[in-house]
C-alpha positions as CSV (number, residue, x, y, z in Angstrom):
1,W,266.2,208.6,164.8
2,A,263.4,206.3,163.7
3,Y,263.8,207.6,160.1
4,E,267.5,206.9,160.1
5,T,267.1,203.6,161.8
6,L,264.1,202.2,159.9
7,G,264.4,204.2,156.7
8,D,260.7,205.0,156.7
9,Y,260.1,208.6,155.4
10,R,256.9,208.9,157.4
11,F,259.0,209.3,160.5
12,L,261.0,212.1,158.9
13,D,257.8,213.7,157.7
14,V,256.5,213.9,161.3
15,A,259.8,215.3,162.5
16,L,259.8,218.0,159.8
17,R,256.2,219.0,160.6
18,T,257.1,219.2,164.3
19,G,260.1,221.3,163.4
20,E,257.9,223.7,161.4
21,F,255.7,224.1,164.4
22,A,258.8,224.8,166.6
23,L,260.1,227.4,164.1
24,A,256.7,229.1,164.0
25,A,256.2,229.0,167.7
26,Q,259.7,230.3,168.6
27,A,259.6,233.9,170.0
28,P,261.8,236.5,168.3
29,E,263.9,236.5,171.5
30,G,264.6,232.7,171.0
31,Y,262.4,231.0,173.6
32,W,259.4,228.7,173.6
33,V,256.6,228.8,176.2
34,H,255.1,225.6,177.8
35,G,251.8,225.7,175.9
36,Y,250.2,227.0,172.7
37,R,246.7,227.5,171.4
38,M,246.0,227.1,167.7
39,T,243.5,229.7,166.4
40,V,242.4,230.9,163.0
41,H,244.9,233.6,163.5
42,G,247.8,231.2,164.1
43,I,249.8,230.0,167.0
44,R,249.1,231.8,170.3
45,P,251.2,231.3,173.5
46,A,249.2,230.0,176.4
47,T,251.3,232.0,178.9
48,T,253.2,235.3,179.0
49,A,256.8,236.1,178.6
50,N,257.0,236.6,182.3
51,N,256.8,232.8,182.9
52,I,259.1,231.2,180.3
53,K,259.8,227.7,181.7
54,L,263.4,226.5,181.6
55,Q,262.5,223.2,183.1
56,D,260.7,220.1,181.7
57,Q,262.6,220.3,178.5
58,V,260.5,223.3,177.3
59,Q,263.6,224.9,175.8
60,A,265.8,221.9,175.3
61,H,263.5,219.6,173.3
62,P,262.8,222.1,170.5
63,M,266.5,222.9,170.4
64,L,267.5,219.2,170.1
65,L,264.9,218.6,167.4
66,L,265.9,221.6,165.3
67,A,269.6,220.7,165.7
68,Y,268.9,217.2,164.5
69,L,266.8,218.4,161.6
70,H,269.7,220.7,160.6
71,R,272.0,217.7,160.6
72,L,269.6,215.8,158.4
73,T,268.6,218.5,156.0
74,R,271.4,221.1,156.2
75,Q,268.7,223.8,156.2
76,S,270.2,226.9,157.9
77,R,266.9,228.0,159.3
78,Y,267.0,225.2,161.8
79,L,270.5,226.1,162.9
80,E,269.6,229.8,163.2
81,A,266.7,228.9,165.5
82,V,269.0,226.8,167.7
83,R,271.5,229.7,167.9
84,R,268.8,232.2,168.8
85,A,267.6,229.8,171.5
86,G,271.2,229.5,172.7
87,E,271.6,233.3,173.0
88,F,268.3,233.3,175.0
89,Y,269.6,230.5,177.3
90,L,272.8,232.5,178.0
91,R,270.8,235.5,179.1
92,T,268.7,233.4,181.5
93,Q,271.7,232.2,183.5
94,N,271.5,233.6,187.1
95,P,274.4,235.7,188.4
96,N,275.3,232.8,190.7
97,G,275.7,230.4,187.7
98,S,272.5,228.4,188.1
99,W,269.4,228.4,186.0
100,S,265.9,228.8,187.5
101,H,262.5,227.1,187.0
102,H,261.4,229.9,184.8
103,Y,262.5,233.3,183.4
104,N,260.7,236.6,183.6
105,L,261.5,238.5,180.4
106,S,260.2,241.8,181.7
107,A,262.2,241.7,184.9
108,K,265.1,240.0,183.1
109,Q,265.3,237.6,186.0
110,G,265.2,233.9,186.7
111,R,262.6,232.7,189.2
112,T,262.2,229.6,191.2
113,A,259.0,227.5,191.2
114,T,257.9,229.5,194.2
115,D,258.7,232.7,192.2
116,A,261.7,233.7,194.3
117,P,264.2,235.7,192.2
118,G,267.5,234.3,191.1
119,G,267.4,230.8,192.6
120,G,268.8,227.8,190.8
121,E,266.9,224.6,190.5
122,L,267.8,221.0,189.6
123,N,264.2,219.9,189.7
124,D,262.7,218.7,186.4
125,L,266.0,219.3,184.7
126,A,266.0,223.1,184.9
127,T,269.8,223.5,185.3
128,N,270.6,220.1,183.8
129,D,268.9,220.9,180.5
130,A,270.8,224.2,180.4
131,I,274.1,222.5,180.8
132,D,273.3,220.0,178.1
133,M,272.3,222.8,175.7
134,M,275.5,224.8,176.5
135,A,277.5,221.7,175.5
136,L,275.4,221.3,172.3
137,L,275.8,224.9,171.4
138,Y,279.5,224.9,172.0
139,H,279.9,221.9,169.7
140,I,277.7,223.6,167.0
141,T,279.3,227.1,167.3
142,G,282.7,226.7,168.9
143,D,281.8,229.8,171.0
144,A,283.6,229.7,174.4
145,R,280.8,231.6,176.1
146,F,278.9,228.3,176.3
147,I,281.8,226.6,178.1
148,Q,282.1,229.6,180.4
149,A,278.4,229.3,181.3
150,M,278.9,225.6,182.2
151,K,281.9,226.5,184.4
152,R,279.9,229.2,186.2
153,C,277.2,226.6,186.8
154,G,279.8,224.1,188.0
155,D,281.0,226.7,190.5
156,W,277.4,227.1,191.7
157,L,276.8,223.4,192.1
158,L,280.0,223.1,194.1
159,A,279.1,226.1,196.3
160,A,275.6,224.7,196.8
161,Q,277.2,221.6,198.4
162,G,278.7,223.8,201.1
163,N,282.2,224.4,202.3
164,W,283.6,224.7,198.8
165,D,286.7,227.0,198.7
166,K,286.9,228.2,195.1
167,A,290.4,229.6,195.6
168,L,291.6,226.2,196.8
169,G,289.5,224.2,194.4
170,Q,288.4,221.9,197.2
171,F,286.0,221.3,200.0
172,T,287.1,222.5,203.4
173,S,285.8,221.3,206.8
C-alpha cells in the first residue's frame, strides 16, 4: 500500500522480495510454518508439519501479501499460491466448523494450543483469520465451498454460545 500511496518503487521492491520468500517457503500442500532458517541449502522450516500454526496470521499474512501482489502485477504464480493455501485452509477446518490453533498434517487433525484434538479457537485470530481468508478466496475464485466453510463456522460460533437451536435458527432458554 505504501507503494500505491507514495509511488516509491522501493516499497514495491520490498513487497516483491517478501513475496518471493513466501513463494519459496510455501509447502507443496499450501501452508507456511511459523519460522524458517536460512541455510546454504535454502529455506528450512523451523518446525514440523505436525505443528502448522493457523493462528497469529501465519497463514493469512502470506496469503494477503500474495493476493495483493497478484493484483499489482497480474502474475499468476501469486494467485496459484493463494489458491493452494486456500485448499489447505479448507482441509484444516474442524468437523464442528471451527479452526484450531494448529494443524497436524500427519494426523489430518486440528489441535488446540494445549494439543487437544478438534477444538476451535478464537485466540490470536485462529478462527477469525480463517473466516477472513474464506471471504477473500470466495471473492478471488467464486467457489461456494469457501462460503459454505464460513457458514459451518458460524454454526459453530452460535452453538458455542449455548442454547442455540439450529432448526429454529434462534437461541432457546
